[in-house]
Phi, psi and omega in degrees: 000139180289157179293140178229158176257122182282127177228131182293148174286130178260120186275328181263156181291145178182174179230127178230123179052038175081002181254129182273125175254117186270147176280168177302326183296339180283348182247096180249163174059041175288142178272129180259122178264160181266191182205128180246098184297323180295318179294318178302317179298320180292320179296312181297321178299320179291317181297332180262012179277342175277149177303327176198160174246022183296133175298139182103345177266164178297344183279343188300316181293324179296320178298315180299319179296321179295314180298319177301318180295324177293319177300318180294314179298328180288342180098014177292153178260161175052042179290133184209154170245114177265144180239138178230138179273124179221150170288121180215184187223158171226126174276112184268345179167161179196151177215148180211125181216151168268127177250120181271134184254162178289179186304326182273351179073018183264325183225152176301145179283115183292346182268356181239126178286143174298153172263112186261128179262150186267121178300137180082334179262307180269332180211153184223131175285136181271158185302135179060026175299153169287168180254161178213119182267129180262132175295157181233170178082196185295342180259015182302328183298339184292342177255009174297150188239138171288156180228155182212142176279130181254129176277146183100179185269002176082012185268352182238135180304326183297336180292342183258026186301331181256012189245005181301129180075005182240173172272120179267134178248121179237162175266142177291158178198162184282353190254015180212142181255169181303317184296320177300316181296314182297317182294316180293317181293322179296316180297328182273359178076029180285143181285323180193162179233132170249124176262112179279119183286113179235007183219357181246138174060051177301324181289349175249026179060036176057048176296147180287150178241162178259125175224155182269175176232177183297137179288131173299143182290335177206171177211134000290151181235104183296343181264002183288135182283083189278058177269129173300129184231119180235146165256135179242154175296162179298320179297319178297313179298320179295321179297320179293312182295335180273354182281131177249152181052051186217160174227173178253139173248119187229146162220137180225118182243100180240122179261114178254135180177188180287133178229156174274124174256127185258140171232123182256132182226154174200161190226148161256108190290134179291146183272337182240325181226070186294342180273353174265144193235147160240126181261140171236129185215162173199162177261133183267354179274173174212175177289160191288344188268358183214183179264358173057048181298313179268316182250097355234045173302324180295323177289318179295317177299321176301314181295319179294318177296322176296326176300315179294321182284316186283339181297342179272352183271169177233073181289152178286319173265161177286133172258118180253123179260135186224146164234140189246141172269164171061029172294318184295337183265354179144026180060033186297316184295312182290323177295316180296319180294314181299320179292318182291330184249025187304318184296310182288336178289350174296343178253021177269125184267349179180154178230123177255126185240135182242097180242109184055054180282359185290133175254115179278099187291348174281350183237002182150183183222022187271135171225159182229141168241124188234081175287152175267003177242116182300334182294348180276354181300315179296324178299311180298320179299318180294319178297315178302319179300316179294317181297316181291328177293321179289328181216086185302334181296334182296330180298327181276341186268318190247147175239100184258125178253148174248123182229140182284125173272094187291329184235075183297340180281004178242004180286129182273054179212183190287357172287338188303308183302329181281324175298322179293341175272002179086014180274137176297137181232157174212130180252146178242122184235152175249207181201165174090006180272079180293337188274015182315121175061022173249171179295348186271358181282082182234181190293345177295344180256015181241140169222145180305323180298339181295336180246008183300315182292326178298318179294311183295314180290314183296321180295314179293322178299313181297318180295321179296318180292330179286337186252357183229000000 
């Protein structure tokens, strides 16, 4: 989640530093949308039925077709799937094992079994990683690699002075990105890099996560630092570092090339100003190692449920609902869409984005609404008042905070391209998703009630913006 500045909701009218904070009384005639928990459960079950929704895989087009069918069934108009060509990647396979050698270190020890690590669980290939082909058969040992622990964060070539032609093992840290590591390791002639996770997901025993790297500007790109880059769990890294008289046997198969990025759209046509827009969006892709139940199946399910609810409304402006591909790889879908529709987006009055809006009620009850316009605080307060009046039990279940997104141009989600066009944005976030970007983000961590507030708040917010 991007950094936000917490500002208290002001219930009474007043002016602070030139910004008007409206009372609940200033927001009348709010439209209340409904919520169908059974339908939400069915949508989420379908979205998590694919092994992954990662852009670049064969499943991406099927996911887009399903969302399109839901938009059509909901009664949206002008339903379409737009395609954009982008350089992207598909991880086709990977393997990692410790091979124990005999006393002289010349041949593998036939009396010791290799220690085989499990792809996606013990180690994860990082976005746009280079590939490494492993020999097979009786001569497989000839491509086994020595490994060495590298001190430092891996961002400087000099840190790899002892790692040329070897597998370098570094510790993860918050101050360096994948691309920096790949560029430095490539310059130093490193064979591959393993990042031992020592700071993310401590409560999940430092499970490895999937993150992307910088997109090549074209492909093939002879200057791209095609170093194989993996993140390993702390236990996996410790096992490797503790192995003596051993080498690593690796294969990494990453296919980089042009891929179709899908953006699915549908509309509730405005009754008075149909050429003016309110956008509602979420990303329908996920990282390659999971089914993305929360990130961002929960956001996509929210948008589809909003399609069913809002299609019965008669907004004055057009409400356009969108789901974007390739968010996880670099916001490719939303950036391409914003660029392609730049002219008509000049009449867009706001963009609502749902990225992991799910609240895991077994782990807490906190949710956030983060508008980049402080004047929307009163609006959210008024919507909350209406929602709680319609269902008083919700007040006891959920704790929704409103926080000012002071720098919308720095948010790492699909609201960003629209903020850069000067469009007002508001993000809806949940909490409790400990399994972020790990193999564990599956439907067991989703419940329909987890997105109920996102649907209720988002629907009323969109209708108010469409009518005012």
